[in-house]
Structures are given as C-alpha cells and as structure tokens.
C-alpha positions as CSV (number, residue, x, y, z in Angstrom):
1,X,73.9,119.4,63.2
2,X,76.7,118.9,65.7
3,X,78.1,122.2,67.0
4,X,78.0,124.2,70.1
5,X,76.0,127.4,70.2
6,X,78.6,129.1,72.4
7,X,82.3,128.5,72.9
8,X,82.9,126.3,76.0
9,X,86.5,125.4,75.7
10,X,88.8,124.6,78.6
11,X,92.0,126.6,78.3
12,X,95.0,124.4,77.6
13,X,98.6,124.6,76.6
14,X,99.9,122.9,73.5
15,X,103.5,121.8,73.3
16,X,103.9,120.5,69.7
17,X,102.1,122.6,67.1
18,X,101.7,122.2,63.3
19,X,100.5,125.5,61.7
20,X,99.3,125.6,58.1
21,X,99.4,128.9,56.3
22,X,97.1,129.0,53.3
23,X,97.6,130.7,50.0
24,X,94.9,133.3,50.4
25,X,96.4,134.2,53.8
26,X,99.9,134.5,52.5
27,X,98.9,136.6,49.4
28,X,96.0,138.5,51.0
29,X,94.0,137.5,48.0
30,X,96.5,139.0,45.5
31,X,98.8,137.5,43.0
32,X,101.9,137.9,45.2
33,X,103.2,137.1,48.7
34,X,102.2,139.7,51.3
35,X,105.5,140.3,53.3
36,X,103.6,142.1,56.1
37,X,101.4,139.1,56.7
38,X,104.3,136.7,56.5
39,X,106.4,138.8,58.8
40,X,103.6,138.8,61.4
41,X,103.2,135.0,61.2
42,X,106.9,134.4,61.5
43,X,107.1,136.8,64.5
44,X,104.3,134.9,66.3
45,X,106.0,131.6,65.5
46,X,109.3,132.9,66.9
47,X,107.5,134.0,70.1
48,X,106.2,130.5,70.5
49,X,109.6,129.1,69.7
50,X,111.1,131.1,72.6
51,X,108.3,129.7,74.8
52,X,109.9,126.2,74.1
53,X,107.1,125.2,71.8
54,X,107.9,122.7,69.1
55,X,106.7,124.0,65.7
56,X,106.3,122.8,62.1
57,X,104.9,125.0,59.4
58,X,103.0,123.7,56.4
59,X,103.1,126.5,53.9
60,X,101.3,127.1,50.7
61,X,102.3,130.0,48.4
62,X,105.0,128.5,46.1
63,X,102.8,128.8,43.0
64,X,101.8,132.3,43.9
65,X,105.4,133.3,44.4
66,X,106.3,131.8,41.1
67,X,103.4,133.6,39.4
68,X,104.8,136.9,40.7
69,X,108.3,136.1,39.5
70,X,107.0,135.1,36.0
71,X,104.5,137.9,35.7
72,X,105.7,138.8,32.2
73,X,105.0,135.3,30.9
74,X,101.6,134.5,29.6
75,X,100.1,132.0,32.1
76,X,98.8,128.7,30.8
77,X,96.0,126.8,32.4
78,X,97.7,123.5,32.7
79,X,99.2,121.3,35.5
80,X,102.6,121.5,33.9
81,X,102.7,125.3,34.0
82,X,101.6,125.2,37.6
83,X,104.6,122.9,38.2
84,X,106.8,125.5,36.6
85,X,105.4,128.2,38.8
86,X,105.9,126.0,41.9
87,X,109.5,125.2,40.8
88,X,110.3,128.9,40.4
89,X,108.3,130.0,43.5
90,X,109.4,127.4,46.0
91,X,113.0,128.8,46.3
92,X,111.5,132.3,46.4
93,X,109.1,131.3,49.2
94,X,111.9,129.6,51.2
95,X,114.2,132.6,50.7
96,X,111.5,134.8,52.2
97,X,111.1,132.6,55.2
98,X,114.8,132.3,55.6
99,X,115.2,136.1,55.7
100,X,112.3,136.6,58.1
101,X,113.3,133.8,60.5
102,X,116.9,134.9,60.5
103,X,115.8,138.2,62.1
104,X,114.8,136.1,65.1
105,X,118.0,134.0,65.0
106,X,116.0,130.9,64.1
107,X,117.3,128.2,61.7
108,X,114.8,126.7,59.4
109,X,114.7,123.5,57.3
110,X,112.6,122.4,54.3
111,X,110.7,119.2,53.5
112,X,109.0,118.6,50.2
113,X,106.6,115.6,50.5
114,X,104.4,113.6,48.2
115,X,101.8,110.9,49.0
116,X,104.2,108.3,47.4
117,X,106.8,109.2,50.0
118,X,104.6,107.9,52.8
119,X,102.5,105.3,51.1
120,X,104.7,102.5,52.4
121,X,105.7,101.8,56.0
122,X,109.4,102.6,55.6
123,X,108.7,105.9,53.8
124,X,106.3,106.9,56.5
125,X,108.8,106.1,59.2
126,X,111.6,107.9,57.4
127,X,109.6,111.1,57.1
128,X,108.5,110.8,60.7
129,X,112.0,110.2,62.0
130,X,113.4,113.2,60.1
131,X,110.7,115.6,61.3
132,X,111.1,114.4,64.9
133,X,114.8,114.9,64.6
134,X,114.4,118.4,63.4
135,X,112.1,119.2,66.3
136,X,114.6,117.7,68.7
137,X,117.3,119.9,67.3
138,X,115.1,123.0,67.8
139,X,114.8,123.6,64.0
140,X,111.6,124.9,62.4
141,X,110.7,122.9,59.3
142,X,108.8,124.4,56.4
143,X,106.8,121.6,54.8
144,X,105.1,121.8,51.4
145,X,103.8,119.3,48.8
146,X,106.3,118.6,46.1
147,X,104.2,120.0,43.2
148,X,107.1,119.7,40.8
149,X,106.9,115.9,40.6
150,X,103.2,115.5,40.9
151,X,102.5,115.0,37.2
152,X,99.1,114.4,35.6
153,X,99.8,110.7,35.0
154,X,100.6,110.2,38.7
155,X,97.9,112.6,40.0
156,X,96.8,110.0,42.5
157,X,100.1,110.5,44.4
158,X,99.2,114.1,45.3
159,X,97.8,115.0,48.7
160,X,95.5,117.3,46.7
161,X,96.0,120.4,48.9
162,X,98.1,121.4,51.9
163,X,95.2,121.1,54.3
164,X,95.4,117.3,54.0
165,X,99.2,117.5,54.0
166,X,99.1,119.4,57.3
167,X,96.9,116.8,58.8
168,X,99.2,114.1,57.7
169,X,102.2,115.9,59.2
170,X,100.3,116.4,62.5
171,X,99.7,112.7,62.4
172,X,103.3,111.9,61.6
173,X,104.8,113.8,64.5
174,X,102.2,113.2,67.2
175,X,101.2,116.9,67.3
176,X,99.0,118.3,70.1
177,X,97.5,120.9,67.9
178,X,97.0,121.6,64.2
179,X,96.1,125.2,63.3
180,X,94.7,125.8,59.8
181,X,95.1,129.5,59.2
182,X,93.2,131.0,56.3
183,X,91.4,134.2,55.3
184,X,88.1,133.3,57.1
185,X,87.4,133.1,60.8
186,X,86.4,129.5,60.9
187,X,83.4,127.3,60.0
188,X,80.2,129.4,59.7
189,X,76.5,128.6,59.3
190,X,76.8,130.0,55.8
191,X,79.5,131.6,53.7
192,X,80.2,134.9,55.4
193,X,81.5,136.4,52.1
194,X,77.9,136.3,50.7
195,X,75.8,136.0,53.9
196,X,76.7,138.7,56.5
197,X,74.2,137.2,58.9
198,X,76.2,134.0,59.0
199,X,77.4,132.9,62.5
200,X,80.7,131.4,63.5
201,X,80.5,127.8,64.8
202,X,83.0,127.9,67.7
203,X,83.2,124.1,68.3
204,X,82.5,121.0,66.3
205,X,82.4,117.9,68.5
206,X,81.6,115.5,65.6
207,X,82.0,115.9,61.9
208,X,78.7,114.7,60.5
209,X,76.9,115.2,57.2
210,X,75.5,118.6,58.2
211,X,79.0,119.9,59.0
212,X,80.3,118.6,55.7
213,X,77.4,120.4,53.9
214,X,78.3,123.7,55.6
215,X,81.9,123.2,54.5
216,X,81.0,122.5,50.9
217,X,79.2,125.9,50.8
218,X,82.5,127.8,51.4
219,X,84.8,127.7,48.4
220,X,88.3,129.2,48.3
221,X,88.9,130.8,44.9
222,X,92.6,131.5,45.3
223,X,93.9,128.3,46.7
224,X,93.4,124.6,45.9
225,X,91.5,123.9,49.1
226,X,88.4,125.4,50.8
227,X,86.5,124.8,53.9
228,X,85.5,121.3,52.9
229,X,89.2,120.2,52.6
230,X,89.9,121.7,56.0
231,X,87.0,119.7,57.5
232,X,88.5,116.6,55.8
233,X,91.8,117.4,57.4
234,X,90.2,117.9,60.8
235,X,88.6,114.5,60.5
236,X,92.0,112.8,59.9
237,X,93.8,114.8,62.6
238,X,91.2,114.5,65.3
239,X,90.9,110.8,64.7
240,X,94.6,110.6,65.6
241,X,94.2,112.5,68.9
242,X,95.1,115.9,67.5
243,X,93.1,119.1,68.3
244,X,92.4,121.2,65.3
245,X,91.5,124.9,65.0
246,X,90.5,126.7,61.8
247,X,91.0,130.5,62.2
248,X,91.6,133.7,60.4
249,X,95.4,134.2,60.2
250,X,94.9,138.0,60.0
251,X,93.7,138.1,63.6
252,X,96.2,139.8,65.9
253,X,98.5,137.3,67.6
254,X,96.3,134.5,66.4
255,X,98.9,131.8,66.8
256,X,100.0,132.7,70.3
257,X,96.5,133.2,71.5
258,X,95.3,129.8,70.1
259,X,98.3,128.1,71.6
260,X,97.4,129.3,75.0
261,X,93.8,128.0,74.7
262,X,92.0,131.2,73.8
263,X,88.7,130.6,71.9
264,X,89.4,131.8,68.4
265,X,87.9,130.3,65.2
266,X,86.4,126.8,65.2
267,X,87.8,124.1,67.5
268,X,87.6,120.4,66.5
269,X,88.6,118.5,69.7
270,X,90.4,115.2,69.4
271,X,88.2,112.2,68.9
272,X,90.6,109.7,70.3
273,X,93.7,109.4,72.5
274,X,97.1,109.5,70.9
275,X,97.7,106.3,68.9
276,X,100.9,104.4,68.6
277,X,102.8,104.8,65.3
278,X,101.6,101.8,63.4
279,X,97.9,102.6,63.9
280,X,98.4,106.2,63.0
281,X,100.0,105.1,59.7
282,X,97.1,102.8,59.0
283,X,94.5,105.4,59.8
284,X,96.1,108.0,57.5
285,X,94.8,106.0,54.5
286,X,98.0,106.6,52.6
287,X,98.9,102.9,52.6
288,X,95.4,101.5,51.8
289,X,95.6,98.9,49.0
290,X,91.9,97.7,49.0
291,X,88.5,97.8,50.5
292,X,86.3,95.3,52.3
293,X,82.6,95.7,52.8
294,X,81.0,94.0,55.8
295,X,77.5,93.2,56.8
296,X,75.5,94.7,59.7
297,X,76.5,92.0,62.2
298,X,80.2,92.3,61.5
299,X,80.1,96.1,61.6
300,X,78.5,95.9,65.1
301,X,81.0,93.3,66.3
302,X,83.9,95.5,65.2
303,X,82.6,98.8,66.4
304,X,80.8,97.9,69.6
305,X,82.2,94.5,70.8
306,X,85.9,95.0,70.1
307,X,86.0,91.9,67.8
308,X,88.2,90.9,64.9
309,X,86.9,90.7,61.3
310,X,86.0,87.1,60.3
311,X,85.3,86.0,56.7
312,X,81.7,85.3,57.5
313,X,81.0,89.0,57.9
314,X,82.5,90.0,54.6
315,X,80.1,90.7,51.7
316,X,82.4,92.2,49.1
317,X,86.1,92.9,48.4
318,X,87.7,95.4,46.1
319,X,91.3,95.9,45.0
320,X,94.4,93.8,44.2
321,X,96.4,93.4,47.4
322,X,98.7,91.0,49.3
323,X,98.7,89.6,52.7
324,X,100.1,92.3,55.1
325,X,98.6,95.2,53.2
326,X,96.3,97.8,54.8
327,X,92.6,97.7,53.8
328,X,89.7,100.1,54.5
329,X,86.6,98.6,56.1
330,X,83.2,99.9,55.0
331,X,79.5,99.1,55.8
332,X,77.0,98.1,53.1
333,X,75.8,101.7,53.3
334,X,79.2,102.9,52.1
335,X,80.4,104.4,55.5
336,X,84.0,103.7,56.5
337,X,84.2,102.3,60.0
338,X,87.9,101.5,60.1
339,X,91.0,100.0,58.5
340,X,93.4,97.2,59.2
341,X,96.2,94.9,58.1
342,X,94.9,91.8,56.3
343,X,95.9,88.2,57.0
344,X,94.9,87.2,53.4
345,X,95.3,88.5,49.9
346,X,92.5,89.7,47.7
347,X,92.0,86.3,45.9
348,X,91.8,84.5,49.2
349,X,89.2,86.9,50.6
350,X,87.2,86.7,47.4
351,X,87.1,82.9,47.9
352,X,86.3,82.9,51.7
353,X,84.0,85.9,52.1
354,X,80.8,84.8,53.7
355,X,82.2,81.5,54.9
356,X,82.9,80.2,58.4
357,X,86.5,80.3,59.6
358,X,86.7,76.5,59.8
359,X,86.2,76.4,56.0
360,X,89.2,78.6,55.1
361,X,91.8,75.8,54.5
362,X,89.4,73.8,52.4
363,X,88.5,76.9,50.2
364,X,92.0,78.3,49.6
365,X,94.4,75.5,50.6
366,X,96.0,77.2,53.6
367,X,95.1,78.9,56.8
368,X,96.7,82.0,58.2
369,X,94.2,82.3,61.1
370,X,90.5,82.5,61.7
371,X,90.5,86.3,61.3
372,X,90.8,88.2,58.0
373,X,91.8,91.3,60.1
374,X,92.8,90.7,63.7
375,X,91.5,93.3,66.3
376,X,95.1,94.1,67.3
377,X,95.9,95.2,63.7
378,X,92.7,97.3,63.3
379,X,91.8,100.9,63.9
380,X,88.2,102.0,64.3
381,X,87.0,105.4,63.2
C-alpha cells in the first residue's frame, strides 16, 4: 500500500485552481441544492479571486436542481428523464451561482462540455483556448458535462461523472491544483460511514492496486461518482503535472486553506512535470483510436531506455485507426504504459507486427519510418 502514515506536505501556493463541487456536497445529501453550502463555497472562491488566483469551477448539481423544480412529477428511472432533470436544473443551478457571485461583484461564465467536444485535436484546442481566455479576462467559468445531449446511443461520449471532467479541465488549462470537494474527508483505510475506526490517508504518492481497492469500498449513493472515480481523476491529473486534493467541502474555509498549502484531506502530488499541450491531449485518452500490446522487451525499451516503439516489439493490435491517430500502449499483462501518435494505420500494423523495421516496405508496400510510434510522439505513464 502506498500512502504516508502522517502528513508531510511542504506548504505551497497554487496560482491556477480547478475546484470540483460534488452533488452530495451541494445538496447536503438531500433532494435539493443547499444554498448555505453553496454560499460558503462561493464566498471562499471570491476570496481566492481577490488574492489574484485563477479559478474554474466544475459543478455537479444540475439534476438535483431539476429534481427539486419538478418535485410534483413522478420520477422515471431512465436516462432520458435524467436529461430532462438536467435541462430544467442547469439554468436553475447557474441562476443560483449568478446570484451568489454577483454579491461579490464577480462575473461568471458557463461551459457545457462532452467527450466528443474534445476527442479531436481541434476541439481540444478550442475548449482550451476558450477557458484560458476566460481566465485571462478574470472571469470564473462554471463547467459541467452536457447531460442533455449525452443520449443512450452515444453513451460512450460521456465523461461518466464530473470527477473525470474536472481532471480533464485541469489538464486543459495547465492547472496547478485540482480540488475535489465532496462529503467525505478524503481517502480512508475503510469507508468511514460504516467503519468509525477508519483512518484518513493524508498523502498518496502512487496510485496502485491497493489504493484502487480502498477507493472501490467507498460508494457515493447520491452522485454518479464515488471515491474510485476520484482516484481515477487523480491519476489523470497527477500524470499531467497537477496536484490533486480530495477533501470534505463542509470543512471551514476548506478552499482557502488548501490553496495556501494546509494539510486537509488526501493529497495526490503530481507524478510528472507540466507537459506541453500536445502530450497532455494524448495522455487524456479522449483521442485514443486503438490499442497496441507490446512484449516485455519493447515495454522495457519504452519505459526505461527512452526508445521508440518498433514493429518487432508489437504482439497485438486492436481498433480501426489511421496514420496520425493516437493509440494506447499496453503490456501483455494488460497494464497501460503510455500512448502515442502512430506512423501506420491498423492494417499496416497488423501486417508488420513482430517484424524487423527493414521488412516494412516489403510487407505493406510503403515505409513511413522504422518506428510505429516515435519517442517524440509518445507519452509514458
């Protein structure tokens, strides 16, 4: 198990912060928005704003707000009815934020995103440029997943929950810190709702199988996420050079205290330095079009020797993709070790896998280079 027994965190100051407010936090576990909680979070955000921090909020709560508004209508257990609730509740949620932030003379903006919006390079850059422009203009953007267009037949285009969305946003804007605020104090050795003896884990230096096991034991009944989705979000964000903190949003002044480096909740320190934009886009997984499995020797060459991926090291290829698409790279044991932009399409790789590079032209009739994925177009996890 990889976690510290005590909190040993060097105090630091974060400039660009993405804060995610979960459904259970915003509703206090009820069927409606808790204005007192929201007012406190907005007040803390406003205080950081006046300290010249750059802030983006990823907010859940639209479905809960819609459920409150449509309380007289018999609820249906279907995706489409949830979309109705989101459609009604989104404007109500934003109206509440508008009123609360106006009390601090702060102008807010809104961004509704789907996975499809950022699954291609241009869409990713468009979203990134817009969010960065909002930060430059000193506007606070409220981001949510666009549940209204996430239909059953395109379910794969959903982020799945706002934890993953918040990690994607942190990745997009080169955030220094991602704060996931919920109704639990962080990652515990057991679910504290059922095990009062459970202990808070103040710092996770590496997300391994044991950390994932602990996360899977804490399930959030009210929202779509839970501790496991927060750990998944932390994995993505920390791999992009972003610090992540999971904390109880009901703690007094939790945002301002965390932003100044105080030890609250569970800290996931960054696993890499800040990456340039193209590599962050690749690492997000949003643009992945296929999967390559490599043998032990190729995995070692990629991870330990800073080498490119050659056809000889490939044992399997999955997906239908073109040259220039992004692929995930896995070991034969099923562990992802990286991703990268391919020099060959899926049919070519199926033909040349296991072969030496000097055989490429003979096997497929052309040669785009000795490497299937060049090291310069690869990101290692």
